[in-house]
N, C-alpha and C positions, 0 to 999 in steps of 0.2 A: 504494500500500500504506500503510495507516495504521500509526502507531506507538503503542504503549501505553506509558504512563509511570505505573506503579503504584508507589506508595511503600508497601512492605510494612509498615514500622513505623507509618505513618499509618493504614493499614487496620487493623492490630492495635489501635491506640489507639482507633479509632472503634468497632470490634467490642466491645472491652472496655467502653467507655462505654455502648454500646447494651445490652449484656448486663446491666450493673449497673442501668440504668434499668428493664429488663424484670423483673429480680428484685424491684426495688422495687414494680413494678406488682403482681406476684404477692403480695407481702407485704401490699399494700393490700387485695387482694381476699380474703385469708385469713379475715377475720372475717365474711364474708357470712353464714355459717350462724348466727352469733350475732345478726346483724341480723334474720334470719327469726324466731328465737326471741323476740327483744326486741319485734318488731312484733306477733307473735302474743300475747304477754302484754299489750301495750298495748291490744289490741282485745278483751281478755277471752277470748282463745282461741276466738273466734267460729268456728262450724262452717262458715261461708261464706268468711271472710277467710283463715284459716290455710291451707286447701288451695290457695287461689288464690295466696297468697304463696309457698308451697312450689313450686307449678307454675312460677311466674314465675322464681324463683331457680334451679330445676332447668333450665329452658329456657335462660335467659341464661347459666347456668354452663357449659353445653355450648359455647356460642359463645365465651365467655371462655377456656375451656380450649383450644379449637381455635385461637384467636388466639395464645395462649401457645406452642402447638406450632409454629405458623407462624413466629413470631419465632425460635424455636430453629432451625428448618430454614433460615431465611434467613441467620442468623448462621453456621451450619455451612457452608452453600453458599458464602458469601462467603469464609470462611476457606479452604475447599478450593480455590476458584478462584484465590485469591491464592497459595496454596502451589504450585499447578500452574503458575501464571505464573512464579514465581520458579524453580521446578525446570526449566521449559522454557527460561528464560534461561540457567541454568547449563549445561543440556544443549547449547544452541546454541553457547556459548562452548567447551565441550569438543569439540564436533564441528568447529568452525572451527580450533581448535588442532591437533587430530588431522589434519585435512585439510591444514593448512599444513605440518605436519611430514612428511607423506607425499608432498607435491608434489615432482615431479621437475623439474629444470631442463631446459627444452627446448633442443634444439640450435639454435644460431643459424646461419642459412644463411650460407655463405661470402660471398655477395655483400654481406652487411650488415656484415661485419667491416672494420675500418679497414685501409687498404693501407699 
């Protein structure tokens, strides 16, 4: 049987750092729409280039949005799994204590008693 050694405080620290990094990523991506407008202006609002740029950013934007959602889901799943582990540990301790307090002393057979 394998033993798990999960440091809940360490997991929390890692999840917080990852979340902060992910938020920074979303902040970096926020001005993408401005980039499309800037690129369109730079090419003289070309009838061929502007729609292509819009299509590219729309297409890539869906992938980036899906990636952001996956990051959130992973962070949430890791937090829930760690919480379940900690709760399970606490439940096992409670069960062991309850079982120990309810245990009855067995009767020692007379032949085992000192004479």
